[in-house]
C-alpha positions as CSV (number, residue, x, y, z in Angstrom):
1,M,0.0,0.0,0.0
2,T,1.5,3.4,-1.1
3,E,1.9,6.4,1.2
4,V,-0.8,9.0,0.9
5,D,-0.4,12.8,1.7
6,H,-3.7,14.7,2.1
7,F,-1.9,18.0,2.7
8,S,0.8,18.1,0.1
9,Y,0.9,21.9,0.0
10,G,0.4,22.3,3.7
11,L,-2.7,24.0,5.2
12,I,-3.4,26.2,2.1
13,T,-5.6,23.6,0.5
14,P,-7.8,22.7,3.5
15,V,-8.1,26.4,4.5
16,L,-9.0,27.6,1.0
17,A,-11.4,24.6,0.6
18,Y,-13.2,25.5,3.8
19,T,-13.4,29.3,3.0
20,L,-15.0,28.5,-0.4
21,S,-17.4,26.1,1.2
22,V,-18.4,28.7,3.8
23,M,-18.8,31.4,1.1
24,G,-20.8,29.1,-1.2
25,S,-23.1,28.1,1.8
26,L,-23.5,31.7,3.0
27,L,-24.6,32.8,-0.6
28,G,-26.9,29.8,-0.8
29,L,-28.6,30.6,2.5
30,I,-29.1,34.3,1.4
31,C,-30.9,33.0,-1.7
32,T,-33.0,30.8,0.4
33,V,-34.0,33.8,2.4
34,K,-34.9,35.7,-0.7
35,A,-36.9,32.6,-1.9
36,R,-38.9,32.7,1.3
37,G,-39.7,36.3,0.6
38,A,-40.7,35.9,-3.0
39,T,-44.2,36.9,-4.0
40,S,-44.6,34.2,-6.8
41,N,-43.6,30.6,-7.3
42,R,-41.6,31.5,-10.3
43,R,-39.3,33.8,-8.4
44,R,-39.1,31.3,-5.5
45,V,-37.9,28.6,-7.8
46,W,-35.4,31.0,-9.4
47,F,-33.8,31.7,-5.9
48,L,-33.8,28.1,-5.0
49,L,-32.0,27.2,-8.1
50,L,-29.5,29.9,-7.4
51,A,-29.1,28.5,-3.9
52,A,-28.5,25.0,-5.3
53,W,-25.7,26.4,-7.6
54,A,-24.1,28.3,-4.6
55,I,-24.3,25.4,-2.1
56,G,-24.0,22.5,-4.4
57,G,-21.6,24.1,-6.8
58,T,-19.3,26.3,-4.8
59,G,-20.1,25.1,-1.2
60,I,-19.6,21.4,-1.9
61,W,-18.2,20.4,-5.2
62,V,-15.5,23.3,-5.5
63,M,-14.6,22.5,-2.0
64,H,-14.1,18.9,-2.9
65,F,-11.9,19.8,-5.8
66,I,-9.7,22.3,-4.1
67,A,-9.1,19.8,-1.3
68,M,-8.1,17.2,-3.9
69,L,-5.3,19.6,-4.9
70,G,-3.5,18.6,-1.7
71,Y,-4.0,14.9,-2.1
72,G,-0.8,13.2,-3.4
73,I,0.6,9.7,-3.5
74,E,4.2,8.5,-3.3
75,S,3.9,6.3,-6.3
76,G,3.3,9.0,-8.8
77,E,1.0,11.6,-10.1
78,I,-2.8,11.8,-10.2
79,R,-4.8,12.8,-13.3
80,Y,-8.6,13.2,-13.7
81,D,-11.1,12.0,-16.2
82,V,-12.8,15.2,-17.3
83,P,-16.3,13.9,-18.2
84,I,-16.7,12.0,-14.9
85,T,-15.4,15.1,-13.0
86,T,-17.9,17.2,-14.7
87,A,-20.6,14.6,-13.9
88,S,-19.8,14.8,-10.3
89,A,-20.3,18.6,-10.2
90,V,-23.7,18.2,-12.0
91,L,-24.6,15.6,-9.4
92,A,-23.9,17.8,-6.5
93,V,-25.9,20.8,-7.9
94,A,-28.8,18.5,-8.9
95,A,-29.0,16.8,-5.4
96,V,-29.1,20.2,-3.6
97,A,-31.6,21.5,-6.0
98,V,-34.0,18.6,-5.4
99,G,-33.7,19.0,-1.6
100,L,-34.1,22.7,-1.7
101,C,-37.2,22.5,-3.9
102,L,-38.6,19.7,-1.7
103,V,-38.4,21.8,1.5
104,G,-38.7,25.3,-0.1
105,L,-41.9,24.9,-2.2
106,G,-45.1,24.7,-0.1
107,R,-45.2,24.7,3.6
108,P,-42.1,23.1,5.1
109,N,-42.3,20.3,7.7
110,T,-40.2,17.7,9.6
111,A,-41.1,15.0,7.1
112,K,-39.9,17.1,4.1
113,I,-36.7,18.1,5.8
114,L,-35.8,14.5,6.7
115,A,-36.7,13.2,3.2
116,G,-34.8,16.0,1.5
117,G,-31.8,15.5,3.8
118,V,-31.6,11.9,3.0
119,F,-31.7,12.4,-0.6
120,T,-29.4,15.3,-0.8
121,G,-26.9,13.6,1.6
122,L,-26.8,10.5,-0.6
123,G,-26.4,12.7,-3.6
124,V,-23.5,14.5,-2.1
125,A,-21.9,11.3,-1.0
126,G,-22.4,10.1,-4.6
127,M,-20.7,13.3,-5.9
128,H,-17.7,12.5,-3.6
129,Y,-17.2,8.9,-4.7
130,T,-17.9,9.8,-8.4
131,G,-15.1,12.4,-8.1
132,V,-12.9,9.7,-6.6
133,A,-13.8,7.4,-9.6
134,A,-12.5,10.2,-11.9
135,M,-9.0,9.7,-10.4
136,R,-6.5,8.1,-12.8
137,L,-3.4,6.9,-11.0
138,D,-0.9,3.9,-11.2
139,G,-2.6,1.6,-8.7
140,S,-5.9,0.2,-7.5
141,I,-8.1,1.8,-4.9
142,N,-9.7,0.0,-2.0
143,F,-12.0,1.4,0.6
144,D,-12.4,1.0,4.4
145,Q,-16.1,0.1,4.6
146,V,-16.6,1.7,8.1
147,L,-15.2,5.0,7.1
148,V,-17.3,4.9,3.8
149,V,-20.4,4.4,5.9
150,A,-19.3,7.2,8.3
151,S,-18.8,9.6,5.4
152,I,-22.2,8.9,4.0
153,A,-23.7,9.3,7.4
154,I,-22.0,12.7,7.8
155,A,-23.3,13.7,4.4
156,V,-27.0,12.8,5.3
157,V,-26.8,14.6,8.6
158,A,-25.0,17.6,7.1
159,A,-27.6,17.9,4.3
160,T,-30.5,17.6,6.8
161,V,-29.1,20.3,9.0
162,A,-28.4,22.6,5.9
163,L,-32.0,22.2,4.7
164,W,-33.2,22.9,8.2
165,F,-31.1,26.1,8.1
166,T,-32.6,27.2,4.7
167,V,-36.1,27.3,6.1
168,T,-35.5,28.7,9.6
169,V,-32.4,31.1,9.5
170,Q,-32.9,34.7,8.5
171,R,-30.8,37.1,10.7
172,P,-27.3,38.0,9.3
173,L,-25.4,36.6,12.3
174,A,-27.3,33.4,12.2
175,L,-26.7,33.0,8.5
176,V,-22.9,33.5,9.0
177,G,-22.9,31.0,11.8
178,S,-24.9,28.4,9.9
179,A,-22.5,28.8,6.8
180,L,-19.6,28.1,9.2
181,V,-21.2,25.0,10.5
182,M,-22.1,23.8,6.9
183,G,-18.4,24.4,5.9
184,I,-17.3,22.2,8.8
185,A,-19.7,19.5,7.9
186,V,-18.8,19.4,4.2
187,S,-15.0,19.3,5.0
188,G,-15.6,16.6,7.5
189,M,-17.4,14.4,5.1
190,H,-14.7,15.0,2.3
191,Y,-11.7,14.1,4.6
192,T,-13.5,11.2,6.1
193,G,-14.1,9.8,2.7
194,M,-10.6,10.5,1.5
195,H,-9.2,8.5,4.5
196,A,-11.3,5.6,3.5
197,M,-9.1,5.2,0.4
198,H,-6.2,2.8,0.3
199,I,-4.1,2.7,-2.9
200,H,-2.1,-0.3,-3.9
201,P,0.6,0.6,-6.6
202,H,1.0,-1.4,-9.8
203,G,4.4,-0.2,-10.7
204,S,3.8,0.2,-14.4
205,D,5.5,2.8,-16.5
206,G,2.8,3.5,-19.0
207,P,1.3,7.0,-19.4
208,L,-1.8,7.9,-17.5
209,S,-5.0,9.1,-19.3
210,G,-7.0,12.2,-18.1
211,A,-6.0,15.7,-17.4
212,P,-3.6,16.9,-14.7
213,V,-5.2,18.6,-11.9
214,F,-3.7,22.0,-12.5
215,A,-5.0,21.9,-16.1
216,L,-8.5,21.9,-14.6
217,L,-7.7,24.5,-11.8
218,L,-7.7,27.6,-14.2
219,P,-11.2,27.0,-15.8
220,I,-12.7,26.1,-12.4
221,V,-11.3,29.2,-10.7
222,V,-12.8,31.4,-13.6
223,L,-16.1,29.5,-13.3
224,V,-16.3,30.1,-9.5
225,V,-15.4,33.8,-9.9
226,L,-18.1,34.3,-12.5
227,A,-20.6,32.3,-10.5
228,V,-19.9,34.2,-7.3
229,I,-20.2,37.5,-9.1
230,G,-23.5,36.4,-10.7
231,L,-25.0,35.3,-7.4
232,I,-24.0,38.5,-5.6
233,Y,-25.5,40.6,-8.4
234,A,-28.7,38.4,-8.3
235,V,-28.9,38.8,-4.7
236,L,-28.4,42.6,-4.6
237,A,-30.6,43.2,-7.5
238,A,-33.5,41.3,-6.2
239,P,-36.3,43.5,-4.8
240,T,-36.7,43.7,-1.0
241,P,-40.0,42.9,0.7
242,E,-40.6,46.7,1.0
243,D,-40.1,47.0,-2.8
244,A,-42.6,44.2,-3.4
245,E,-45.1,45.7,-1.2
246,G,-44.8,49.0,-2.9
247,A,-45.2,47.6,-6.3
248,A,-48.2,45.7,-5.2
249,Y,-49.7,48.9,-3.7
250,L,-49.1,50.7,-7.1
251,A,-50.7,47.9,-9.0
252,T,-53.7,48.0,-6.8
253,R,-54.1,51.8,-7.2
254,R,-53.7,51.5,-11.1
255,S,-56.6,48.9,-11.1
256,L,-59.0,51.1,-9.4
257,P,-61.4,53.2,-11.6
258,E,-60.4,57.0,-11.8
259,P,-62.8,58.8,-9.4
260,T,-65.0,61.5,-11.0
261,R,-64.6,65.1,-9.8
262,P,-67.7,66.3,-8.1
263,V,-69.2,69.5,-9.5
264,P,-69.2,72.2,-6.8
265,P,-72.3,73.9,-5.9
266,L,-73.4,77.2,-7.7
267,A,-72.4,79.2,-4.7
268,E,-68.8,77.9,-5.0
269,Q,-68.4,78.5,-8.7
270,R,-66.8,81.5,-10.3
271,R,-69.3,83.7,-12.2
272,M,-68.4,85.2,-15.6
273,P,-69.3,88.7,-16.6
274,D,-72.0,87.5,-19.1
275,G,-73.9,85.9,-16.2
276,T,-72.7,82.3,-16.8
277,F,-70.5,80.2,-14.6
278,A,-67.0,78.9,-15.4
279,D,-68.5,75.7,-16.6
280,G,-70.7,77.4,-19.1
281,N,-74.0,76.9,-17.3
282,R,-76.5,79.6,-16.5
283,P,-78.1,79.9,-13.0
284,A,-81.7,78.9,-12.5
285,P,-84.1,81.8,-12.0
286,S,-84.3,81.0,-8.4
287,A,-80.6,80.3,-7.8
288,T,-78.4,82.7,-5.9
289,L,-74.7,83.3,-5.8
290,S,-73.4,83.9,-2.3
291,G,-76.7,85.3,-1.2
292,E,-76.9,87.8,-4.1
293,P,-80.4,88.3,-5.5
294,T,-81.2,87.4,-9.1
295,P,-82.4,90.1,-11.5
296,T,-86.0,89.2,-11.0
297,T,-85.6,89.3,-7.3
298,R,-83.9,92.8,-7.6
299,R,-86.8,94.2,-9.7
300,Q,-89.3,93.0,-7.1
301,S,-87.3,94.6,-4.2
302,I,-87.8,98.3,-5.7
303,P,-89.5,100.4,-2.9
304,R,-92.9,101.3,-3.5
305,T,-92.2,104.8,-2.3
306,N,-90.3,105.6,-5.5
307,R,-93.3,105.1,-7.7
308,R,-95.5,108.2,-8.6
309,E,-98.8,108.3,-6.9
310,H,-101.9,109.3,-8.9
């Protein structure tokens, strides 16, 4: 059995892997908070898919790959099958997406969280061992069955706790604390699974198939940077609950019929020089304007003493 080094570059790989896991988990939890506040199922599903990309892609799979950079063997180099490595990434995102949609759509309950945790945990464990199957090295790989079962159990528990966080946690400090816990759980699952591996060298001199790990590092780093920028932009550009309430209020006001302006009484209308009012109407013979007598009333009010008596 060949010697294995899990930290070929020192602490830089586990620290970087844990940091990326926490960052992806934090972005994913923020997206789930946005999903809970969404006003439509379409926006809710959109934020849940963003959360799956953040948690499954950055928080889990990228953490796994960065940690693999520090994995080395004494018998030679390690290469990776690109299609199988890509499939492991898709599996991680898909498993998290199913779990998030299961608990995030409709009313969450304990049964949903447990079912989603089991499904997502098995998917994450499948991602890990699919990534291990993508390794190309001069030797055969055996596994310690006890540690394999332990890694799967850690994955299921971690996924269940993570899904519980996505439907309960909302305050900023709680989000950060939950992301730190999720990063520990993901890292613990990964290194438990890697310690379950035992490699027996073959001693052959033939070339290995697959791509060297550093050939995959640059596109993965670029992909991670673009994904993180996109997630941050999506989170910041999303309307807040106050914005949604304001938009709903404006939509309600626009849907109401425009009220008709009441016509003021004649006493409040402005009278024109020709005897009409500002709206073009003429007063009724008996109408008065601020108590002023009409012409008919004025003629009737002439004192009788001014008439000549015969």
